[in-house]
DRENDO-1510 file (C-alpha; in Angstrom, 1 decimal, always signed):
<recs>
REC; n; res; u; v; w
REC; 1; MET; -30.7; -56.8; -114.3 .
REC; 2; SER; -30.6; -56.1; -117.6 .
REC; 3; ALA; -27.5; -54.7; -119.5 .
REC; 4; GLY; -29.4; -51.3; -120.3 .
REC; 5; ALA; -30.2; -51.2; -116.3 .
REC; 6; TRP; -26.4; -51.9; -115.3 .
REC; 7; GLU; -25.2; -49.4; -117.8 .
REC; 8; LEU; -27.6; -46.3; -116.5 .
REC; 9; THR; -26.9; -47.2; -112.8 .
REC; 10; CYS; -23.2; -47.0; -113.6 .
REC; 11; LEU; -23.7; -43.7; -115.2 .
REC; 12; GLY; -25.7; -42.8; -112.2 .
REC; 13; ILE; -22.7; -43.6; -109.6 .
REC; 14; LEU; -20.0; -41.7; -111.7 .
REC; 15; TRP; -22.9; -38.7; -111.9 .
REC; 16; TYR; -23.4; -38.7; -108.1 .
REC; 17; VAL; -19.4; -39.2; -107.3 .
REC; 18; TYR; -18.5; -36.3; -109.5 .
REC; 19; VAL; -21.0; -34.0; -109.6 .
REC; 20; GLY; -24.4; -35.2; -107.3 .
REC; 21; TYR; -22.1; -35.2; -104.1 .
REC; 22; PRO; -20.8; -31.9; -104.5 .
REC; 23; LEU; -24.4; -30.6; -104.7 .
REC; 24; ALA; -25.0; -32.5; -101.6 .
REC; 25; CYS; -22.6; -30.7; -100.0 .
REC; 26; TRP; -23.9; -27.5; -101.4 .
REC; 27; LEU; -26.9; -28.3; -100.3 .
REC; 28; LEU; -25.7; -29.3; -96.7 .
REC; 29; GLY; -23.7; -26.2; -96.1 .
REC; 30; ARG; -27.0; -23.9; -96.8 .
REC; 31; TRP; -29.1; -25.9; -94.8 .
REC; 32; ARG; -27.1; -27.1; -91.5 .
REC; 33; PRO; -24.2; -24.3; -92.0 .
REC; 34; ARG; -21.3; -24.8; -89.2 .
REC; 35; PRO; -18.7; -21.8; -89.3 .
REC; 36; TRP; -16.0; -21.6; -87.7 .
REC; 37; ARG; -13.9; -19.0; -85.6 .
REC; 38; VAL; -11.1; -17.0; -87.2 .
REC; 39; ASP; -8.5; -15.0; -85.5 .
REC; 40; PRO; -6.4; -13.5; -88.1 .
REC; 41; THR; -4.3; -12.1; -85.2 .
REC; 42; ALA; -3.3; -15.0; -83.6 .
REC; 43; THR; +0.3; -16.2; -83.7 .
REC; 44; PRO; +1.0; -19.7; -81.9 .
REC; 45; ARG; +3.8; -20.8; -81.9 .
REC; 46; VAL; +4.8; -22.9; -85.1 .
REC; 47; SER; +7.1; -25.5; -86.3 .
REC; 48; ILE; +7.3; -26.1; -89.9 .
REC; 49; LEU; +8.2; -29.9; -90.8 .
REC; 50; ILE; +9.6; -30.6; -94.4 .
REC; 51; ALA; +10.6; -34.2; -95.2 .
REC; 52; ALA; +13.4; -34.2; -97.9 .
REC; 53; HIS; +15.2; -36.5; -100.1 .
REC; 54; ASP; +17.5; -35.4; -102.5 .
REC; 55; GLU; +15.6; -32.2; -103.5 .
REC; 56; ALA; +18.8; -29.9; -103.6 .
REC; 57; ALA; +17.2; -28.0; -107.0 .
REC; 58; CYS; +14.7; -26.6; -104.6 .
REC; 59; ILE; +15.2; -27.0; -100.7 .
REC; 60; GLY; +16.5; -23.5; -100.6 .
REC; 61; GLU; +14.1; -22.0; -102.2 .
REC; 62; THR; +11.5; -23.2; -100.1 .
REC; 63; VAL; +13.8; -22.8; -96.6 .
REC; 64; ARG; +14.1; -19.3; -97.3 .
REC; 65; ASN; +10.4; -18.5; -98.4 .
REC; 66; LYS; +9.2; -19.8; -94.9 .
REC; 67; LEU; +12.0; -17.8; -93.2 .
REC; 68; ALA; +10.4; -15.1; -95.2 .
REC; 69; LEU; +6.7; -15.5; -94.4 .
REC; 70; ASP; +4.5; -12.3; -92.7 .
REC; 71; TYR; +5.0; -14.2; -89.2 .
REC; 72; PRO; +7.0; -13.1; -86.0 .
REC; 73; ALA; +10.0; -14.7; -86.1 .
REC; 74; ASP; +10.5; -15.8; -82.4 .
REC; 75; ARG; +7.2; -17.8; -83.0 .
REC; 76; LEU; +8.5; -20.1; -86.0 .
REC; 77; GLU; +10.9; -22.5; -86.2 .
REC; 78; VAL; +11.7; -24.5; -89.6 .
REC; 79; ILE; +12.9; -28.2; -88.9 .
REC; 80; VAL; +14.0; -30.3; -92.3 .
REC; 81; VAL; +14.3; -33.9; -91.9 .
REC; 82; SER; +16.9; -35.3; -94.7 .
REC; 83; ASP; +15.7; -38.5; -95.5 .
REC; 84; GLY; +19.0; -40.5; -96.6 .
REC; 85; SER; +20.0; -37.6; -99.1 .
REC; 86; THR; +23.1; -38.3; -101.3 .
REC; 87; ASP; +23.1; -35.0; -103.0 .
REC; 88; ALA; +23.7; -31.3; -101.7 .
REC; 89; THR; +20.2; -31.2; -99.7 .
REC; 90; ASP; +22.3; -31.5; -96.3 .
REC; 91; ALA; +24.8; -28.9; -96.9 .
REC; 92; ILE; +21.9; -26.3; -98.2 .
REC; 93; VAL; +19.9; -26.5; -95.2 .
REC; 94; ALA; +23.3; -26.5; -92.8 .
REC; 95; ASP; +24.1; -23.4; -94.6 .
REC; 96; ILE; +20.7; -21.4; -94.1 .
REC; 97; ALA; +20.8; -22.8; -90.5 .
REC; 98; ALA; +24.0; -21.0; -90.0 .
REC; 99; ALA; +23.4; -17.7; -91.5 .
REC; 100; ALA; +19.7; -17.6; -89.7 .
REC; 101; PRO; +19.2; -16.7; -86.0 .
REC; 102; PRO; +19.8; -19.3; -83.6 .
REC; 103; GLY; +16.9; -22.0; -83.5 .
REC; 104; ARG; +15.5; -20.9; -86.6 .
REC; 105; VAL; +16.2; -23.8; -88.9 .
REC; 106; ARG; +17.6; -27.3; -87.5 .
REC; 107; LEU; +18.3; -30.0; -90.0 .
REC; 108; LEU; +17.8; -33.3; -88.7 .
REC; 109; ARG; +19.6; -36.8; -90.6 .
REC; 110; GLN; +17.7; -40.2; -91.0 .
REC; 111; GLU; +20.6; -41.7; -92.3 .
REC; 112; LYS; +18.7; -45.1; -93.5 .
REC; 113; ARG; +16.1; -43.7; -95.5 .
REC; 114; ALA; +12.5; -44.4; -94.2 .
REC; 115; GLY; +10.0; -42.3; -96.2 .
REC; 116; LYS; +8.4; -39.4; -95.3 .
REC; 117; THR; +6.1; -40.6; -93.0 .
REC; 118; ALA; +9.1; -41.6; -90.7 .
REC; 119; ALA; +10.5; -38.3; -91.2 .
REC; 120; LEU; +7.6; -36.7; -90.1 .
REC; 121; ASN; +7.3; -38.6; -86.8 .
REC; 122; ARG; +10.6; -37.9; -85.8 .
REC; 123; ALA; +10.4; -34.5; -86.6 .
REC; 124; ALA; +6.8; -33.9; -84.7 .
REC; 125; GLY; +8.8; -35.6; -81.9 .
REC; 126; GLU; +11.5; -32.9; -81.5 .
REC; 127; ALA; +9.1; -29.9; -82.5 .
REC; 128; ALA; +8.7; -27.0; -80.1 .
REC; 129; GLY; +5.5; -25.7; -81.7 .
REC; 130; GLU; +2.1; -25.8; -80.5 .
REC; 131; VAL; +0.7; -25.8; -83.9 .
REC; 132; LEU; +2.3; -28.3; -86.5 .
REC; 133; VAL; +2.5; -27.3; -90.3 .
REC; 134; PHE; +3.7; -29.5; -92.9 .
REC; 135; SER; +5.3; -28.5; -96.4 .
REC; 136; ASP; +6.9; -30.4; -99.3 .
REC; 137; ALA; +10.2; -30.0; -100.0 .
REC; 138; ASN; +9.1; -28.0; -103.4 .
REC; 139; SER; +6.5; -26.1; -101.9 .
REC; 140; LEU; +6.4; -22.2; -101.7 .
REC; 141; TYR; +4.0; -20.2; -99.5 .
REC; 142; ALA; +2.4; -16.6; -100.2 .
REC; 143; PRO; +3.7; -14.2; -97.9 .
REC; 144; ASP; +0.6; -14.1; -95.8 .
REC; 145; ALA; -0.7; -17.9; -96.4 .
REC; 146; LEU; +0.5; -18.9; -92.4 .
REC; 147; ARG; -1.5; -16.4; -91.0 .
REC; 148; HIS; -4.3; -17.8; -92.6 .
REC; 149; LEU; -3.5; -21.3; -92.1 .
REC; 150; VAL; -3.4; -20.7; -88.1 .
REC; 151; ALA; -6.1; -18.5; -87.8 .
REC; 152; PRO; -9.0; -21.0; -87.8 .
REC; 153; LEU; -6.8; -23.1; -84.9 .
REC; 154; VAL; -8.4; -20.4; -82.5 .
REC; 155; ASP; -11.7; -22.2; -82.4 .
REC; 156; PRO; -11.6; -25.2; -80.1 .
REC; 157; ALA; -13.5; -27.4; -82.2 .
REC; 158; VAL; -10.7; -27.0; -85.2 .
REC; 159; GLY; -7.9; -29.4; -85.0 .
REC; 160; TYR; -6.5; -29.4; -88.7 .
REC; 161; VAL; -6.9; -27.0; -91.2 .
REC; 162; THR; -5.5; -27.5; -94.9 .
REC; 163; GLY; -4.6; -24.7; -97.3 .
REC; 164; ARG; -5.1; -23.8; -101.2 .
REC; 165; MET; -2.5; -25.9; -103.4 .
REC; 166; LEU; -2.5; -23.5; -106.5 .
REC; 167; TYR; -0.4; -25.3; -109.7 .
REC; 168; ARG; +1.4; -23.6; -112.2 .
REC; 169; ALA; +1.7; -24.9; -115.4 .
REC; 170; GLU; +3.4; -22.4; -117.9 .
REC; 171; ASP; +4.4; -25.3; -120.7 .
REC; 172; GLY; +0.4; -26.1; -121.3 .
REC; 173; SER; +1.1; -29.8; -120.8 .
REC; 174; LEU; -1.5; -32.1; -120.3 .
REC; 175; SER; -0.5; -33.3; -116.7 .
REC; 176; GLY; +0.2; -29.5; -115.8 .
REC; 177; GLU; -3.3; -28.2; -117.0 .
REC; 178; GLY; -4.9; -31.5; -116.1 .
REC; 179; CYS; -3.5; -31.2; -112.4 .
REC; 180; SER; -4.1; -27.5; -112.3 .
REC; 181; ALA; -7.8; -28.0; -113.5 .
REC; 182; TYR; -8.2; -31.2; -111.0 .
REC; 183; MET; -6.7; -29.0; -108.0 .
REC; 184; ARG; -9.6; -26.3; -108.6 .
REC; 185; TYR; -12.3; -28.9; -108.7 .
REC; 186; GLU; -10.9; -30.4; -105.5 .
REC; 187; ASN; -10.4; -27.0; -103.5 .
REC; 188; ARG; -14.3; -26.3; -104.3 .
REC; 189; LEU; -15.2; -29.3; -103.0 .
REC; 190; ARG; -13.1; -28.6; -100.0 .
REC; 191; ALA; -14.7; -25.3; -99.4 .
REC; 192; LEU; -18.3; -27.1; -99.7 .
REC; 193; GLU; -17.3; -30.0; -97.0 .
REC; 194; SER; -15.8; -27.7; -94.7 .
REC; 195; ARG; -19.1; -25.3; -94.3 .
REC; 196; PHE; -21.1; -28.2; -92.6 .
REC; 197; GLY; -18.3; -30.8; -91.5 .
REC; 198; SER; -15.1; -31.8; -92.1 .
REC; 199; VAL; -12.6; -31.8; -95.5 .
REC; 200; VAL; -12.1; -35.7; -96.5 .
REC; 201; GLY; -8.2; -35.5; -98.2 .
REC; 202; VAL; -5.8; -32.6; -97.8 .
REC; 203; ASP; -3.3; -31.2; -99.6 .
REC; 204; GLY; -0.3; -31.9; -97.4 .
REC; 205; GLY; +1.9; -29.4; -98.6 .
REC; 206; ILE; +0.0; -26.7; -96.6 .
REC; 207; ASP; -1.4; -28.3; -93.7 .
REC; 208; ALA; -1.7; -27.3; -90.1 .
REC; 209; VAL; -2.7; -29.3; -86.9 .
REC; 210; ARG; -2.5; -29.1; -83.5 .
REC; 211; HIS; +0.9; -30.5; -81.8 .
REC; 212; SER; -1.1; -32.2; -79.3 .
REC; 213; LEU; -3.3; -34.3; -81.9 .
REC; 214; TYR; -0.2; -35.6; -83.9 .
REC; 215; ARG; -0.1; -39.4; -83.6 .
REC; 216; PRO; +3.1; -41.3; -85.1 .
REC; 217; MET; +1.8; -43.0; -87.9 .
REC; 218; HIS; +3.0; -46.2; -89.6 .
REC; 219; PRO; +5.6; -45.3; -92.3 .
REC; 220; ASP; +3.3; -46.9; -95.1 .
REC; 221; LEU; +0.5; -44.8; -94.2 .
REC; 222; GLN; +0.0; -41.5; -96.3 .
REC; 223; PRO; +0.3; -38.8; -93.5 .
REC; 224; ASP; -2.0; -36.1; -95.3 .
REC; 225; PHE; -4.8; -38.9; -95.0 .
REC; 226; VAL; -4.7; -40.6; -92.1 .
REC; 227; LEU; -3.7; -37.6; -89.7 .
REC; 228; PRO; -6.7; -36.0; -90.4 .
REC; 229; MET; -9.0; -38.7; -90.2 .
REC; 230; ALA; -7.1; -39.6; -86.8 .
REC; 231; VAL; -8.3; -35.9; -85.8 .
REC; 232; VAL; -11.9; -36.3; -86.9 .
REC; 233; ALA; -11.9; -39.9; -85.2 .
REC; 234; ASP; -10.8; -37.9; -81.7 .
REC; 235; GLY; -13.9; -35.7; -82.4 .
REC; 236; TYR; -12.1; -32.4; -84.2 .
REC; 237; ARG; -13.1; -30.7; -87.2 .
REC; 238; VAL; -11.0; -30.7; -90.6 .
REC; 239; VAL; -11.4; -27.3; -92.3 .
REC; 240; TYR; -10.3; -25.1; -95.5 .
REC; 241; ALA; -8.4; -22.0; -95.5 .
REC; 242; GLU; -8.9; -21.0; -98.6 .
REC; 243; ASN; -6.8; -17.8; -98.7 .
REC; 244; ALA; -3.5; -19.9; -97.1 .
REC; 245; ARG; -2.5; -20.1; -100.4 .
REC; 246; LEU; +0.6; -23.0; -101.7 .
REC; 247; TYR; +2.4; -22.4; -105.2 .
REC; 248; GLU; +4.0; -25.6; -106.7 .
REC; 249; ASP; +5.1; -26.7; -110.5 .
REC; 250; ALA; +3.0; -29.3; -112.0 .
REC; 251; LEU; +4.5; -32.0; -113.5 .
REC; 252; ALA; +5.0; -31.8; -117.2 .
REC; 253; GLU; +5.5; -35.1; -118.1 .
REC; 254; THR; +2.8; -37.5; -117.9 .
REC; 255; GLY; +4.1; -40.5; -117.1 .
REC; 256; ARG; +5.5; -38.9; -113.8 .
REC; 257; GLU; +1.8; -37.6; -113.5 .
REC; 258; PHE; +0.4; -41.2; -113.8 .
REC; 259; ARG; +2.9; -42.9; -111.3 .
REC; 260; MET; +2.3; -40.0; -108.7 .
REC; 261; ARG; -1.3; -40.5; -108.8 .
REC; 262; VAL; -0.8; -44.6; -108.5 .
REC; 263; ARG; +1.3; -44.2; -105.6 .
REC; 264; VAL; -1.2; -41.4; -103.5 .
REC; 265; ILE; -4.3; -43.6; -104.2 .
REC; 266; LEU; -2.6; -46.9; -103.1 .
REC; 267; ARG; -1.4; -45.3; -100.2 .
REC; 268; ALA; -4.9; -43.7; -99.7 .
REC; 269; TRP; -6.3; -47.2; -99.7 .
REC; 270; HIS; -4.1; -48.3; -97.1 .
REC; 271; ALA; -5.2; -45.3; -95.0 .
REC; 272; MET; -8.6; -46.0; -95.1 .
REC; 273; TRP; -8.0; -49.3; -94.5 .
REC; 274; HIS; -6.4; -48.7; -91.6 .
REC; 275; MET; -9.0; -46.2; -90.3 .
REC; 276; ARG; -12.0; -48.0; -91.7 .
REC; 277; GLY; -14.0; -47.3; -88.4 .
REC; 278; LEU; -14.8; -44.2; -89.9 .
REC; 279; LEU; -16.8; -45.7; -92.4 .
REC; 280; TRP; -19.4; -46.8; -89.9 .
REC; 281; PRO; -21.6; -43.6; -88.9 .
REC; 282; GLY; -22.4; -44.6; -85.5 .
REC; 283; ARG; -19.2; -43.8; -84.9 .
REC; 284; SER; -18.2; -40.9; -87.4 .
REC; 285; GLY; -21.9; -39.3; -88.3 .
REC; 286; LEU; -21.7; -37.5; -91.9 .
REC; 287; TYR; -18.1; -37.9; -91.7 .
REC; 288; ALA; -18.7; -41.4; -93.1 .
REC; 289; TRP; -21.1; -40.5; -96.0 .
REC; 290; GLN; -18.3; -38.2; -96.7 .
REC; 291; LEU; -15.6; -40.5; -97.0 .
REC; 292; LEU; -17.7; -43.1; -99.0 .
REC; 293; SER; -18.6; -40.5; -101.5 .
REC; 294; HIS; -15.3; -38.6; -102.2 .
REC; 295; LYS; -12.9; -41.4; -101.4 .
REC; 296; VAL; -14.0; -44.7; -101.9 .
REC; 297; LEU; -16.7; -44.3; -104.5 .
REC; 298; ARG; -14.1; -41.8; -106.5 .
REC; 299; TYR; -11.1; -44.6; -106.4 .
REC; 300; LEU; -13.5; -47.0; -107.4 .
REC; 301; ALA; -14.8; -45.3; -110.7 .
REC; 302; PRO; -12.8; -47.0; -113.1 .
REC; 303; LEU; -14.4; -49.9; -112.3 .
REC; 304; PHE; -17.9; -48.3; -112.7 .
REC; 305; LEU; -16.5; -47.0; -115.8 .
REC; 306; LEU; -15.5; -50.3; -117.2 .
REC; 307; GLY; -19.0; -51.7; -116.2 .
REC; 308; MET; -20.9; -48.8; -117.9 .
REC; 309; LEU; -18.8; -49.4; -121.1 .
REC; 310; SER; -19.2; -53.5; -121.2 .
REC; 311; ALA; -22.8; -53.0; -120.4 .
REC; 312; GLY; -23.1; -50.5; -123.3 .
REC; 313; VAL; -21.7; -52.9; -125.8 .
REC; 314; ALA; -23.9; -55.6; -125.0 .
REC; 315; ALA; -27.2; -53.0; -124.7 .
REC; 316; ALA; -26.1; -51.1; -127.9 .
REC; 317; PRO; -28.3; -53.3; -130.3 .
REC; 318; GLY; -31.5; -52.9; -128.0 .
REC; 319; GLY; -32.0; -49.3; -129.7 .
REC; 320; PRO; -30.9; -45.8; -131.0 .
REC; 321; PHE; -30.9; -44.7; -127.4 .
REC; 322; TRP; -28.4; -47.1; -126.3 .
REC; 323; ARG; -26.1; -46.9; -129.4 .
REC; 324; LEU; -25.9; -43.2; -128.9 .
REC; 325; LEU; -24.8; -43.4; -125.3 .
REC; 326; LEU; -22.2; -46.3; -126.3 .
REC; 327; ALA; -21.0; -43.8; -128.8 .
REC; 328; GLY; -20.6; -40.9; -126.4 .
REC; 329; GLN; -18.7; -43.2; -124.1 .
REC; 330; GLY; -16.5; -44.2; -127.5 .
REC; 331; ALA; -16.0; -40.9; -128.6 .
REC; 332; PHE; -14.9; -39.6; -124.7 .
REC; 333; TYR; -12.0; -42.1; -124.5 .
REC; 334; LEU; -10.7; -42.2; -128.0 .
REC; 335; ALA; -10.4; -37.9; -127.0 .
REC; 336; GLY; -8.6; -39.2; -124.3 .
REC; 337; LEU; -6.4; -41.6; -125.8 .
REC; 338; ALA; -5.3; -39.2; -128.2 .
REC; 339; GLY; -4.4; -36.6; -125.6 .
REC; 340; LEU; -2.6; -39.6; -123.9 .
REC; 341; VAL; -0.8; -41.0; -126.8 .
REC; 342; TRP; +0.0; -37.3; -128.5 .
REC; 343; PRO; +0.4; -34.8; -125.6 .
REC; 344; ARG; +0.3; -31.6; -128.0 .
REC; 345; LEU; -3.3; -32.3; -128.9 .
REC; 346; ALA; -3.9; -32.2; -125.2 .
REC; 347; ARG; -3.0; -28.6; -125.3 .
REC; 348; HIS; -6.7; -28.2; -127.0 .
REC; 349; ARG; -9.0; -27.3; -124.4 .
REC; 350; TRP; -11.5; -29.7; -125.9 .
REC; 351; LEU; -8.9; -33.1; -125.3 .
REC; 352; LEU; -8.0; -31.8; -121.5 .
REC; 353; VAL; -10.9; -33.2; -119.4 .
REC; 354; PRO; -10.9; -36.8; -121.3 .
REC; 355; SER; -7.1; -37.0; -121.2 .
REC; 356; TYR; -6.7; -36.4; -117.5 .
REC; 357; PHE; -9.8; -38.1; -116.6 .
REC; 358; THR; -8.8; -41.2; -118.3 .
REC; 359; LEU; -5.1; -40.3; -116.9 .
REC; 360; ILE; -6.7; -40.5; -113.3 .
REC; 361; ASN; -8.8; -43.0; -113.2 .
REC; 362; ALA; -6.5; -45.6; -115.2 .
REC; 363; ALA; -4.1; -44.5; -111.9 .
REC; 364; ALA; -6.8; -45.4; -109.3 .
REC; 365; LEU; -7.4; -48.6; -111.4 .
REC; 366; VAL; -3.8; -49.6; -111.0 .
REC; 367; ALA; -3.5; -48.3; -107.6 .
REC; 368; LEU; -6.6; -50.5; -106.7 .
REC; 369; VAL; -5.2; -53.8; -107.9 .
REC; 370; GLN; -2.0; -53.2; -106.0 .
REC; 371; PHE; -3.9; -52.6; -103.1 .
REC; 372; LEU; -5.7; -55.8; -103.5 .
REC; 373; ALA; -2.3; -57.6; -104.2 .
REC; 374; GLY; -0.9; -56.5; -100.8 .
REC; 375; ARG; +1.4; -53.9; -102.7 .
REC; 376; ARG; +2.9; -51.1; -99.7 .
REC; 377; GLN; +5.3; -48.3; -100.7 .
REC; 378; VAL; +6.9; -46.3; -98.0 .
REC; 379; THR; +9.8; -44.1; -100.6 .
REC; 380; TRP; +9.4; -42.7; -103.6 .
REC; 381; GLN; +11.6; -40.2; -105.5 .
REC; 382; PRO; +11.0; -36.6; -105.8 .
REC; 383; ARG; +8.2; -35.5; -107.8 .
REC; 384; THR; +10.3; -32.8; -109.6 .
</recs>
């Protein structure tokens, strides 16, 4: 294959990943829609599970937010697993539990720190709810979020529901604004996937699963990735509830955003490898194509970006078209690097997209290298 042909092939794959796949999802949703039942009056017994490690700065507000939700008090319990916390996390939760009606808030102590997944495994084993809801330690729900989140579970074909993440980025930073834009794209894609099949990759901070479908997970697997895939493997759908809204503050520091993306993608690779049977169409049907398109190819995008750039250098002497294509790539990456090196510049809208795109693909490349090297990550410091 010539350098020019390889450059166009890489460009075509990248176009498919970011534009073609969402367009295909839109077409499928119109051609063969699969609506699901929703009952906004349904109030199954719910257990909200929160894993926390040194989250004293936010855990109190988060637990109180859950207790104040528009949901019957006698149908809701909050379980916080303190994962080896060394700050005031335990004391804050214990005080809230003491002031709340008996059984509404429970504190479990995971004395040897074992990570979020192990904490959720323990909490799920002690939860009384018919539905398990997963919240991060800094996740604040809209008052009606829980009602919208559990409403689709009246449909017997639905096993898992994910809500809508909304990042607050008042500082205008690259990571804040970029993360907000990225989540708007992802939320739209989840809505499109839900119309004909299942969501691939959920939020993790506002998710609900039937308790009967919960499967204990290995501590180094990402729960908000492997559990939805396990639900699909069991023959149920994963759908998106747009009106179940969650608010979180985006990270203002680019370095922290980069490390968070590396960690998430690394654990996603391990989850996909663990559930790799779902990539076989004979087992999961259209979901295999969705998983390949939305996640595998997305996380391999930096390889195609590098391939396109290197092929562009080789093809440039072949004529003005190839030189223009190379110049476009160069301008895009220079803009991206400028935004990363001088964060104040990235506040300009024209630099935001290339800067954040460069950041997440650099993170994907690092995560891929770490995955191939066999690195695993079970614990980490809180995002904030």
